[in-house]
C-alpha positions, 0 to 999 in steps of 0.5 A: 821097879827098875826093869833091871831089877825086874829083869834079875827078879824075874829069872831068879824067881824062874831058877828058883822054881826050875830046880824046887820039886813040884807041889804034891799032886801037880805034873813037873808040866804045870810046875814049869808052867807056873815057873815061866807065868812067873818070869813073864808077870814079873817082866810085864809088870817091870817092863823089863823087856817090851811088853810084845817081847817079852809075850814071846817067852811061852814059844821059847821055853813051852816046847824046852821045857816039854810042855807043848811043841813048838807046833801046838804052842805056836797055834795057841798064839792065835784064837778067835779073839785075835781076829776080833783084837785085828778086826776091830781095830780096822774097825776102829781105824775107820771110825777115825779115818771118817771122821765119825769119832768126832762126832760121837765124842762131840755128843758125851762132851755135850752130856758130862760136863767139862770136869775132866772127872766128870768126863771120864765118869761119863766114857765110863758109863757109855762103854759100859752101856756099849759093854752089856751087850757086846764084847768086851774086845770089840767094846774097847776097840769101838770106844777107844779113838772116841776118847781119844778124839777128846784127848788130841782136843785138848791136851797138846801133844808135848803134854799128853805125856806130862803135865796132862798125862793123869787125865789122858791115862785115866781117860784111856783107862777108864775106858778099858776099865769100863768095858770090862766091867760092863760085859757083867751085866748080862749074860751075852756081854762076856763068853764067862758069862755064859760058861757059868751058866751053863754049870749053874744048869748041868749042877742044878738043873736051874735054867739061867736065862737073861732077866736072871743074869741081869738080875746078879750083874747089873747090880754089879755093875752100877756100884762097880763103874761109880768105884772104879771112876773113884779108885782111877780119878784118886789113885792118877790124881784127875785134876777137878779144874773144869776144861775150857767147854769152848777149848774143846768144843771147838779142838773136836771141830763142829762135824758138820753135815754127815759125809759120805763116808760116814754114811757108808760106814754107819749100816758096815758099824750096825750090822756088825753089833748086831751081828755081835748082839743077836747072833747068840740068840739066832744059832740055835732056832735057825740054824745059824752055821758057827760064826763067832765075833772073831769072825763078825769083826775081821768080816766086817774089816774087810768091808772097809777095806774094800769100800770106797768112802765117796773121795777116791779112796776107801774107808780104809786105807792099807797103808793105814793098817801099820796103826792096829795094834801089832803088838799088842795082838802079839803080847794077847797072842803070848798071855793066851798060850800061857793060858793054854798052857795053865789050864792043859798041864792042869795047873789051873785045877791044882790050884782049884783042888786046893780049895777043897780042904775049906769047906768045913768054912762058911759058905761066903768065905769060899766064895772069898777065897774062890773070887780071889784065886780066879782074879790073882789067875785071871790076871795072866790068862784069858777070862774064858780061860780061867772061868774054862779051867776053873768053872769044872773045879767049882761043880766038884765043890759044890756037889761036895759041899750041897749049897747053892751052885749060884754062890760060887758060879757067879762069884768065880764068873764075875772074876774071870772079867775082874782082871785090872793090873796086866795090860795082858790080863784082859783085851781092853786094858791090851788095847789101851796100853797100845794107844801110849797113854797109860803105863804098865805101872798105871794099871798096876797103882789103879789094878790092885786096889779096884782087883783087891777091893773088887773081890767083897765086892762082887760076893756080897753083889752076888750073894745079896743078889742070891737071897732075892731072887 
């Protein structure tokens, strides 16, 4: 859809909702937030304005519409995940600066073959493995530079947005999607997983440990990664003609002996990843203060700005930070403000309440409806905000219907991380867009099919796992 059409369509839909009365049970503020969400979503999908510019709409409109003060809305633009993106971006830039990304890319290429589709699959598998134990955003900021190393090695700059765009867009999208999907494998892979586990324990007394969650999440990831790979490869028409192996290896370059910068960056990366993985388990037993992933990422980001690279500079010079995705950070902040308003005005709760009338349906049908609704909401709101808003509603449904909470909580938790159509639907998506290779249209075309097929897949896998555990 042309940006001009999207611009006027968004305004028309917004104006229509502003004159219509709020549905029964929904506050006027919640209805107005829905109008803003529709406007923002339309402009994001059609690129009617630059995406970061559209992200400013919540700050402008919410105070005018009575959905929060300017100070409150401004504070919603910042959260720990924003600092995770910022700190992670500094880490990613330092990986590029010292050349470590080329060494890792070379290792993946040697094991992934030379077919563009095979390389896409290899990168997605590697990303999913990392994301099972490291947060989705942190995984994306580490793995995207590695994907870019391959792109810049084998694709001339003038062809990156031309004849070779299907491959370049697909590789970056694959890493972003795999970062979100891989996080579903374990209870530490995504915050939404822990929220769902807490709900199940609260409503049923059943404690969900690492192994129990993996019994649900791992099969889903094992099916979803090949599915996402197939959709990306087919929809974007990724070529099957093998790349010249010698050209690929030569383009990446022989890393040679480990440089001083690489050797000094490696322990920073190792400690950072260890903290991301281990702190959730160490906080209670050792009384560690509440330290989240964003704080860890910022600490690592400051370290790379301080530590010498052995060549008279730093692992990352401040001048290099101009390449950090500042526009993406603003765009994701707008998504966070939108998410806070969706939950704070009761809009997400109202949407969930509409499900109370489906109690006469089979449990699997309820799960499908709930999963589909969560997927739609998480395209515009963060996964944590979506899960937090819907889990209380799910708890009420579980108590009213007297069913196994896992049959609704597990699918909903997975659905909260299943937003692939919108660049602002998740931090990995936003970071992928910032590379300049995939366009918004690529997200919509591939994400639509992955969302559509993912809804029954999530429900089927979760129900099968519940029957076997």
